[in-house]
C-alpha positions in Angstrom: -46.5 -14.8 37.8 -49.0 -15.0 40.7 -47.4 -12.2 42.7 -49.7 -10.6 45.2 -51.9 -13.7 45.6 -50.3 -14.9 48.8 -49.8 -18.6 49.1 -51.2 -19.3 45.6 -47.8 -18.7 44.1 -46.2 -21.3 46.3 -49.1 -23.7 45.5 -48.5 -23.2 41.8 -44.8 -23.9 42.3 -45.6 -27.0 44.3 -48.0 -28.2 41.6 -45.4 -27.6 38.9 -42.8 -29.5 40.9 -45.2 -32.4 41.4 -45.9 -32.6 37.7 -42.1 -32.6 37.0 -41.7 -35.4 39.5 -44.5 -37.4 38.0 -42.9 -37.0 34.5 -39.5 -38.2 35.9 -41.2 -41.2 37.6 -42.9 -42.2 34.3 -39.5 -41.9 32.5 -37.8 -44.0 35.2 -40.6 -46.6 35.1 -40.1 -46.9 31.3 -36.3 -47.1 31.7 -36.7 -49.9 34.3 -38.6 -51.9 31.8 -35.6 -51.8 29.5 -32.9 -52.4 32.1 -32.2 -56.1 32.6 -30.6 -58.0 35.5 -29.4 -61.6 35.6 -29.4 -63.9 38.6 -27.9 -67.4 38.8 -27.7 -70.5 40.9 -25.4 -73.5 40.9 -22.3 -71.5 39.9 -24.1 -70.3 36.8 -25.6 -73.6 35.7 -29.0 -71.9 35.8 -29.5 -68.2 34.9 -32.6 -66.2 34.9 -33.0 -62.7 33.4 -35.6 -60.1 34.3 -36.3 -56.4 33.8 -35.5 -54.1 36.8 -39.2 -54.0 37.3 -39.2 -57.7 38.1 -40.7 -59.2 34.9 -38.9 -62.5 34.1 -37.7 -62.5 30.5 -35.4 -65.4 30.1 -34.1 -68.7 31.6 -31.0 -70.5 30.7 -30.2 -74.0 31.9 -26.9 -75.8 31.3 -27.8 -79.1 29.5 -25.3 -80.9 31.7 -27.7 -80.8 34.6 -30.7 -82.1 32.7 -30.5 -85.7 34.0 -33.8 -87.3 35.0 -32.5 -88.5 38.3 -31.5 -84.9 39.2 -35.0 -83.4 38.6 -35.3 -82.1 42.2 -31.9 -80.4 42.0 -32.7 -78.8 38.7 -36.0 -77.5 40.1 -34.3 -76.1 43.2 -31.6 -74.4 41.0 -34.3 -72.8 38.8 -36.2 -71.4 41.8 -32.9 -70.2 43.3 -31.9 -68.4 40.1 -35.3 -66.8 39.8 -35.2 -65.6 43.4 -31.7 -64.2 42.9 -32.8 -62.4 39.8 -35.9 -60.9 41.4 -33.8 -59.7 44.4 -31.3 -58.1 42.0 -34.2 -56.4 40.1 -35.7 -55.1 43.3 -32.3 -53.8 44.4 -31.7 -52.1 41.1 -35.1 -50.5 41.2 -34.5 -49.2 44.7 -31.1 -47.8 43.7 -32.7 -45.8 40.8 -35.5 -44.5 43.1 -32.8 -43.3 45.6 -30.9 -41.6 42.8 -34.1 -39.9 41.6 -34.9 -38.8 45.2 -31.4 -37.3 45.5 -31.8 -35.5 42.1 -35.1 -34.0 43.4 -33.5 -32.9 46.6 -35.7 -35.2 48.7 -34.4 -36.9 51.9 -32.5 -40.1 51.2 -34.8 -42.2 53.3 -38.0 -41.0 51.5 -39.7 -43.8 49.7 -40.6 -43.3 46.0 -43.2 -43.6 44.6 -45.2 -42.1 47.5 
């Protein structure tokens, strides 16, 4: 297509590849908004749900632990469940980024997005 223009042909290919990568990144970002992960604490007494992008979407608390004298324990369990959920979301997002990097032929340790 740009034959005879020296490095411009390579530049055009690089630009096209960059546009394709941007499109894939946008698709992945939208997908990560739909994927949910659940974390828990207290052997499942408290569960939190979030998108893989880290947006909390739900919280479930077993009514058995809603005793006024156990307020501090309940608060600790809620925080632990949220932290577990966010760690799982971050892990899932990182896995998907590594998968995308592999599909694009990028080195496995390359961080996406750039």
